[in-house]
C-alpha positions as CSV (number, residue, x, y, z in Angstrom):
1,M,0.0,0.0,-0.1
2,T,1.2,3.5,-0.8
3,V,-0.1,6.8,0.2
4,V,0.1,9.8,-2.1
5,R,-1.7,13.0,-3.0
6,P,-4.3,12.4,-5.7
7,G,-2.6,14.7,-8.0
8,E,0.4,12.3,-8.1
9,L,-1.7,9.5,-9.6
10,G,-0.8,8.5,-13.1
11,T,-3.2,8.1,-16.0
12,A,-3.4,4.3,-15.5
13,E,-4.2,4.7,-11.8
14,R,-7.0,7.3,-12.6
15,T,-8.4,5.0,-15.2
16,R,-8.4,2.1,-12.7
17,W,-10.1,4.2,-10.1
18,R,-13.0,4.9,-12.6
19,E,-13.1,1.2,-13.4
20,I,-13.6,0.2,-9.8
21,Q,-16.2,2.9,-9.2
22,H,-18.2,2.0,-12.4
23,A,-18.3,-1.7,-11.6
24,A,-20.0,-1.1,-8.2
25,P,-23.4,0.4,-8.1
26,A,-23.0,1.3,-4.4
27,L,-20.1,3.6,-5.5
28,D,-22.0,5.5,-8.0
29,N,-21.6,8.9,-6.4
30,P,-19.7,11.9,-7.7
31,F,-18.2,12.5,-4.4
32,L,-16.4,9.2,-4.8
33,S,-15.0,10.0,-8.2
34,V,-11.4,10.7,-8.9
35,E,-12.2,14.0,-10.3
36,F,-13.5,15.3,-7.0
37,A,-10.4,14.1,-5.2
38,L,-8.2,15.8,-7.7
39,A,-10.1,19.1,-7.2
40,M,-9.9,18.9,-3.5
41,D,-6.2,18.1,-3.6
42,R,-5.6,21.3,-5.7
43,L,-7.2,23.4,-2.9
44,R,-6.3,21.6,0.3
45,S,-2.9,20.4,1.4
46,Y,-4.1,17.7,3.8
47,V,-5.8,15.4,1.0
48,R,-4.3,12.1,0.5
49,V,-5.3,8.7,-1.1
50,A,-4.1,5.2,-0.1
51,V,-3.6,3.0,-3.2
52,V,-4.1,-0.6,-2.2
53,E,-2.5,-3.4,-4.3
54,D,-2.7,-7.2,-4.3
55,A,-0.4,-9.3,-6.3
56,G,0.8,-6.3,-8.3
57,K,-2.7,-5.2,-9.2
58,I,-4.5,-2.1,-7.7
59,V,-7.6,-3.3,-5.9
60,G,-8.6,-0.2,-4.1
61,F,-8.3,3.5,-3.4
62,M,-8.9,5.2,0.0
63,P,-9.2,9.0,-0.3
64,F,-9.0,10.9,3.0
65,E,-7.9,14.0,4.9
66,R,-4.9,13.8,7.3
67,H,-4.9,16.4,9.9
68,A,-2.6,17.3,12.8
69,F,-1.8,14.6,15.3
70,G,-2.8,11.8,13.0
71,I,-6.6,12.8,13.0
72,G,-8.2,11.3,9.9
73,K,-11.4,12.4,8.2
74,P,-13.2,11.3,5.0
75,L,-12.5,13.3,1.9
76,G,-14.6,16.4,2.0
77,S,-15.5,15.6,5.6
78,W,-18.5,17.9,6.6
79,L,-18.8,19.4,3.1
80,T,-19.9,16.2,1.2
81,T,-22.5,13.6,1.6
82,C,-20.9,10.3,0.7
83,H,-17.6,8.6,1.6
84,A,-16.3,5.1,0.9
85,F,-13.3,2.8,0.5
86,I,-13.3,2.5,-3.5
87,A,-12.3,-1.1,-3.8
88,D,-13.0,-4.3,-5.8
89,G,-15.8,-6.5,-4.5
90,G,-14.4,-9.0,-2.1
91,V,-11.6,-6.9,-0.7
92,E,-11.6,-7.1,3.0
93,L,-9.0,-4.8,4.5
94,P,-9.1,-4.3,8.3
95,A,-9.8,-0.7,9.1
96,R,-7.0,-0.4,11.8
97,L,-4.4,-1.9,9.3
98,L,-5.6,0.8,6.8
99,L,-5.3,3.5,9.3
100,R,-1.8,2.4,10.3
101,S,-0.7,2.4,6.6
102,C,-2.2,5.9,6.4
103,G,-0.4,7.2,9.4
104,L,-3.7,7.9,11.2
105,S,-4.6,7.4,14.9
106,V,-8.4,7.9,14.5
107,F,-11.0,8.1,11.7
108,D,-14.5,9.4,12.2
109,F,-17.2,8.8,9.5
110,D,-20.8,9.7,9.2
111,H,-21.6,9.3,5.5
112,M,-19.7,6.1,4.6
113,V,-21.4,3.7,2.1
114,A,-23.2,1.1,4.2
115,G,-22.1,-2.6,4.1
116,Q,-18.4,-2.2,3.4
117,P,-16.4,-4.8,5.2
118,T,-13.6,-2.6,6.1
119,W,-15.8,-0.4,8.3
120,E,-18.7,-2.7,9.3
121,P,-17.1,-3.7,12.6
122,H,-16.9,-0.1,13.6
123,V,-20.3,1.1,12.6
124,T,-22.5,2.7,15.3
125,A,-25.5,3.6,13.3
126,V,-26.9,3.3,9.8
127,R,-29.1,6.0,8.2
128,P,-31.5,6.1,5.3
129,V,-30.7,8.5,2.4
130,P,-33.9,9.5,0.4
131,M,-33.7,9.0,-3.3
132,M,-35.7,10.1,-6.3
133,D,-35.6,6.9,-8.5
134,L,-36.0,7.9,-12.1
135,T,-35.1,4.6,-13.7
136,S,-38.7,4.0,-14.9
137,G,-39.0,7.6,-16.2
138,F,-40.3,10.8,-14.8
139,E,-43.9,10.0,-15.3
140,S,-43.7,6.9,-13.3
141,Y,-41.8,8.7,-10.5
142,V,-44.2,11.6,-10.3
143,G,-47.2,9.2,-10.3
144,H,-45.7,7.5,-7.2
145,V,-45.3,11.0,-5.5
146,R,-48.9,11.9,-6.5
147,D,-50.4,8.6,-5.1
148,Q,-48.2,8.5,-1.9
149,S,-48.7,12.2,-1.0
150,P,-51.9,13.5,-2.9
151,K,-52.3,16.6,-0.7
152,N,-48.8,17.7,-0.8
153,Y,-48.5,17.2,-4.5
154,K,-51.8,19.0,-5.1
155,T,-50.7,22.0,-2.9
156,V,-47.3,22.3,-4.8
157,R,-49.0,22.3,-8.3
158,Y,-51.6,24.8,-7.2
159,K,-48.8,27.2,-5.9
160,E,-47.0,26.7,-9.3
161,R,-50.0,27.8,-11.2
162,K,-50.4,30.7,-8.8
163,L,-46.7,31.8,-9.3
164,A,-47.1,31.5,-13.0
165,R,-50.2,33.7,-13.1
166,E,-48.7,36.3,-10.9
167,H,-45.0,36.4,-12.1
168,G,-44.8,34.6,-15.4
169,E,-44.2,31.2,-17.1
170,I,-42.4,28.7,-15.0
171,R,-39.3,27.1,-16.7
172,L,-36.1,25.4,-15.4
173,E,-32.8,26.0,-16.8
174,W,-30.7,22.9,-16.8
175,C,-26.8,23.1,-16.8
176,A,-26.8,27.0,-16.5
177,A,-23.4,28.1,-17.6
178,D,-23.5,31.7,-16.7
179,P,-21.4,32.5,-13.5
180,A,-23.9,35.2,-12.5
181,V,-26.5,32.5,-12.0
182,M,-24.2,30.6,-9.6
183,R,-23.6,33.9,-7.8
184,T,-27.4,34.3,-7.4
185,L,-27.7,30.8,-6.0
186,T,-24.7,31.2,-3.6
187,G,-26.1,34.5,-2.4
188,W,-29.3,32.9,-1.4
189,K,-27.6,30.2,0.2
190,S,-25.3,32.4,2.3
191,D,-28.4,34.3,3.4
192,Q,-30.1,31.1,4.4
193,Y,-27.0,30.0,6.4
194,R,-27.0,33.3,8.3
195,R,-30.8,33.4,8.8
196,T,-30.8,29.8,10.2
197,G,-27.8,30.2,12.5
198,R,-25.6,28.0,10.4
199,V,-22.0,28.5,9.4
200,D,-21.7,30.3,6.0
201,R,-19.8,27.9,4.0
202,F,-19.3,30.4,1.2
203,A,-17.4,32.7,3.6
204,Q,-14.5,30.4,2.9
205,P,-12.9,31.4,-0.4
206,W,-11.6,27.8,-1.1
207,I,-15.1,26.5,-1.1
208,V,-16.1,29.1,-3.6
209,E,-13.2,28.2,-5.8
210,L,-14.1,24.5,-5.5
211,I,-17.7,25.2,-6.5
212,D,-16.6,27.2,-9.4
213,E,-14.2,24.6,-10.6
214,M,-16.9,21.9,-10.3
215,H,-19.3,24.1,-12.2
216,G,-16.9,24.0,-15.2
217,Q,-16.7,20.3,-15.3
218,D,-18.7,18.4,-17.9
219,A,-17.5,14.9,-18.9
220,P,-19.7,11.8,-19.5
221,E,-18.7,10.3,-16.2
222,F,-18.5,13.4,-14.0
223,G,-19.8,17.0,-14.1
224,G,-21.4,19.9,-12.2
225,V,-25.0,20.6,-12.8
226,L,-26.4,24.1,-11.9
227,T,-30.2,24.4,-12.3
228,M,-32.3,27.6,-11.9
229,L,-36.1,27.8,-11.9
230,Y,-37.6,30.9,-13.3
231,A,-41.0,32.6,-13.1
232,G,-40.9,34.7,-16.3
233,D,-37.5,36.3,-16.2
234,T,-37.2,36.2,-12.4
235,P,-35.1,33.4,-10.7
236,V,-36.9,32.0,-7.7
237,A,-35.0,28.7,-6.8
238,G,-32.0,26.9,-7.8
239,H,-29.5,24.1,-7.0
240,F,-25.9,23.1,-7.6
241,G,-24.8,19.5,-7.4
242,L,-22.6,16.9,-9.0
243,R,-23.4,13.9,-11.2
244,T,-22.0,10.8,-12.6
245,H,-23.2,9.1,-15.6
246,H,-26.2,7.9,-13.6
247,T,-26.6,9.8,-10.4
248,L,-27.3,13.6,-9.5
249,V,-26.4,14.4,-5.9
250,G,-28.0,17.2,-4.0
251,W,-25.4,19.7,-2.7
252,F,-26.5,23.3,-2.4
253,P,-30.3,24.0,-3.0
254,A,-31.7,27.5,-2.2
255,Y,-34.4,29.8,-3.1
256,D,-35.2,33.6,-3.0
257,P,-37.0,34.1,0.3
258,D,-39.3,36.7,-1.2
259,F,-41.1,33.8,-3.0
260,A,-41.1,31.5,-0.1
261,R,-45.0,31.4,0.1
262,Y,-45.0,29.6,-3.3
263,S,-42.7,26.8,-2.0
264,P,-40.3,27.3,-5.0
265,G,-37.7,24.9,-3.5
266,I,-40.0,21.8,-3.8
267,M,-41.3,23.1,-7.1
268,H,-37.7,23.2,-8.3
269,H,-36.9,19.7,-7.2
270,L,-39.8,18.3,-9.2
271,H,-38.8,20.2,-12.3
272,M,-35.1,19.2,-11.7
273,A,-36.1,15.5,-11.5
274,E,-37.9,15.9,-14.8
275,Q,-35.0,17.4,-16.5
276,A,-32.6,14.9,-14.9
277,A,-34.7,12.0,-16.3
278,S,-34.8,13.6,-19.8
279,H,-31.0,13.9,-19.7
280,G,-30.6,10.1,-19.0
281,L,-29.9,10.3,-15.3
282,G,-31.5,7.5,-13.2
283,Q,-31.6,8.9,-9.7
284,V,-31.4,12.0,-7.6
285,D,-29.7,11.6,-4.2
286,M,-31.3,14.1,-1.7
287,G,-28.9,13.5,1.1
288,K,-29.6,12.2,4.6
289,G,-31.4,14.6,6.9
290,G,-34.5,15.6,8.6
291,R,-36.3,17.9,6.0
292,E,-39.8,16.9,5.7
293,Y,-40.3,17.5,2.0
294,K,-37.7,14.7,1.3
295,S,-39.9,12.0,2.9
296,W,-42.8,12.6,0.3
297,L,-40.5,13.3,-2.7
298,K,-38.5,10.0,-2.3
299,N,-39.6,6.8,-3.9
300,S,-36.4,4.9,-2.9
301,V,-33.6,4.9,-0.2
302,I,-30.1,3.9,0.1
303,H,-28.0,3.8,3.3
304,V,-24.9,5.4,4.8
305,S,-23.2,4.4,8.0
306,E,-21.7,6.3,11.0
307,G,-18.8,5.2,13.2
308,R,-15.3,5.6,14.5
309,V,-12.1,3.7,14.1
310,A,-9.2,4.2,16.4
311,R,-5.7,2.8,17.1
312,P,-4.5,2.9,20.7
313,S,-2.8,6.3,21.4
314,A,-3.1,9.4,23.5
315,T,-4.5,11.2,20.4
316,A,-7.3,8.7,20.0
317,A,-8.2,9.0,23.7
318,V,-8.3,12.8,23.6
319,H,-10.3,12.7,20.3
320,W,-12.9,10.3,21.9
321,M,-13.4,12.7,24.8
322,G,-14.0,15.6,22.5
323,R,-16.2,14.0,19.9
324,T,-18.2,11.1,21.2
325,P,-20.4,13.0,23.7
326,F,-21.3,15.5,20.9
327,N,-22.0,12.8,18.3
328,K,-24.3,10.9,20.8
329,A,-26.2,14.2,21.6
330,R,-26.5,14.9,17.8
331,N,-27.9,11.5,17.1
332,I,-30.4,11.9,19.8
333,V,-31.7,15.0,18.2
334,I,-31.7,13.4,14.7
335,D,-33.6,10.3,15.8
336,R,-36.4,12.3,17.4
337,P,-38.4,14.6,15.1
338,Q,-39.6,16.8,17.8
339,L,-36.2,17.6,19.1
340,Y,-35.0,18.1,15.5
341,R,-37.7,20.7,14.9
342,L,-36.9,22.4,18.2
343,A,-33.2,22.5,17.5
344,D,-33.9,24.0,14.0
345,R,-36.2,26.8,15.7
346,V,-33.5,27.5,18.0
347,L,-30.9,28.0,15.4
348,K,-33.3,30.1,13.2
349,G,-33.9,32.3,16.3
350,F,-30.2,32.6,16.8
351,G,-29.7,33.6,13.1
352,R,-32.5,36.3,13.3
353,M,-31.1,37.7,16.6
354,R,-27.6,37.9,15.1
355,T,-28.8,39.7,12.0
356,S,-30.9,42.2,14.1
357,L,-27.9,43.0,16.3
358,Q,-25.7,43.8,13.3
359,P,-25.3,47.5,12.7
360,A,-27.0,48.9,9.6
361,G,-24.6,49.1,6.7
362,T,-22.1,46.6,8.0
363,E,-23.3,43.6,6.3
364,K,-20.6,42.1,4.0
365,E,-20.8,39.6,1.3
366,P,-18.8,36.4,1.9
367,S,-15.3,36.6,0.4
368,G,-15.2,35.3,-3.1
369,V,-19.0,35.7,-3.6
370,R,-20.4,38.5,-5.9
């Protein structure tokens, strides 16, 4: 096993990565693609990949982040929604052996592809990920949504007609290329982060740079997809995500709060699914999480796992004391809808208070966002 930076992989190694990923449906996620690892490597000095060989043949790749004191994290960590050991079927490499070869003392994960032998002994929870399965076509998918959630579906379509009457024809732009459209979306998202008491990811210039680089990618096996829903000439909701040849993964959805009464985000998801199907994609991964709209837009699920691997060390002990109580508390909230809604309201209240206390005229745009 060798550990290198993704940018040091040769053409043959990158091709082998794609072969392994393409052969396993469970690995069909753009966050597991070599293209994403290469982009992260260009922007972050702590990105590494373990190249695993057996009898002279590459059988796996493990992308990861190596932080101070041997703390390991999945590639993209808190920024992404899927992680994995990209390996041939049947490869069973003990997690602690993998950590030792990578120079890691501890490795936390919470979006690992479920069922991988390397991580199974260390899994503490398995979570469902809601999916929009489009393999039978959009009409079949939307028929399922209409049958399973008739009231919700009827309400969204009513609001869509009302929005069209009051503001103009509804249309969705697929793969919008204009950088100004991206700036509109990230502006909405930054505002949403602040209003809801979350950390504004777009305040970090390297994330803005990563998004812009991904926006420019468009190959058969990997690309960025920027969509924008319009009422007449007015943008009302959008999304930026990544895709493989088969799967579009949700990443940054947002909408103009001035149009919130029309539920433009859900409206956008339905139009996005229709366009995804028409462009040959088979599914939309909405990401794990407690948003209620996902429960009635989904017609399938996959699973990701959470857990922790540690090798005996002082670093691992300190890390356990710092992280485990927090993770347990977080899972208690996630598993109880009433607590999740309460926590969401508290964060939104904090966001409103923070905004109201900010002196007029001092609000700044996040660095790199125009």
